[in-house]
N, C-alpha and C positions, 0 to 999 in steps of 0.2 A: 319574836312572838311564837306563841305556842301554837303548833299545827294540829289539825283534827284529822285522823285518818277517815277517809270516805269509806263506809260500809259496804262497798261493792267490790267485785273481783277487778284485778288489773287488766286493762286492755292490753293485749300484746300485738296487735296489728291485723292485717288482712292476709287471707290465704286463698289460693285458687282451689275451688272444689269443682265437682262434676255438674253442680248447679250454678256455678258462677262464683263471684267473690263471696268469702265468708269472714266474718269477724272471729278473731281468735282471743278468747278470754283465759284468764287464770283459772285452773282448776281448783275448787275448794275441797280439801282433803283432811282426813282425819290423822291421827298420829302414825297410823299403819300405812298411809299412802292410798286408801280407798277413798272413794267418793263420801264426802261428810254427809251425815243425816240431816234431814230437814226438821224444822221445828214440829212438823206434823208426825214425823216418825218418832221423835222424842216424846210427844204427847201420847200417841198409840202405845208406846212401850211403858207408859205409866210414870215417866220421869220428868213431868212438866214442873214440878215444885221447884227444881233446881234452875229453872230458866227465868224466873222473875227478875233477878238482878241483871243477867245478860240483856234481857229485854229492855229493862230500864236504861242500860247504858246505850243500847241500840237506838231507842226513841230519843233520849236526849241529844245524841249525834245527828239524828235526821232533823230534828227541830233547829239545832244550832246551825246546821248547813243549809236550812231550807231546802232538804233534799226533795226533789220532784219525784215521787214514787207512787203513782196512782194505783198500783196493783200489789202493794205489800199483803202477803198472806202467809199462812203457816206452811204452804208447800214450796215456797220461793225464798224461804229464810234458811240458809245453810247453817248448821252449828258446827264451828270448828273449836275444838278443845273440849275439856270436861267441866261438868258441873257448873258452879257459880263463877268460875273464870273463863267460861267459854265466850266466844266471840260469835256474834250473828252476822252473817254476810248475806246481802240481798242479791240473789243471783239472776234475777228477772224482774221486770215490771218497774224500771226506773227511767226517768227521762220523760220530757214532754214531746209527743210526736205530733203535735198540732200545728197548724201554719201560724196561729197566733197563741204563743205559749202562756195562757192565762195564769197558770199557777206560778211561773216565774215573775211575771209582771206584777201579780197581786200576792204577796206572801200571806195574807190573811186567808185567802181562798186555799192556799196549799196547806196552811196549818189546819183548816177544817177538814181537808182531805186526809191529812195524817191522823188527826183525831178518830175519823170515821174507820180508817184502816185499822188502827190499833185496837179500837173497840171490837172490830170483827175478829182479829186475831185472837184476842181475849176469849170472846164467845167460842170459838173453834177449839180452843185448847183447854178450857176450863178455868182460865185465870180471870181476874177482874182488871179492868183499866179505868183509871179515873183522868179523864181529860184536863180537869182542873189543875191537878198536881202532875199530870203527865207521867203516871206511875203505874205499873203493873203489880199486882199482888196475888196471893193466894186467896181464895174466896173464904168468907167467915171470919 
């Protein structure tokens, strides 16, 4: 069977810190080894038009996996790669931290949450989002 790559950084384990145990995650970097820009950085640089297809791939994956990600936004989506071949990685705001994981138990509730989050990402970046087709596009 075909496996789908989860669009979050790889978990590397726990480390001791001065504040107690800390979770260690993969760093999302650009081709030069620097921290990858966020979708917000790309939008501020006036380059958002190249991100519609990477966002569509990211959204398709989130829906396919029923990814619980209540805080998807333009500031926690790192952009690895260039232009239309870029990959979006959710670096924060995933998982259900509630005692009763409602979004895991009722996928329809999670789908509505994803729809809302993607509409907000579109508003913040100047793109449009159609929840019916689950697609980002350029306005107009």
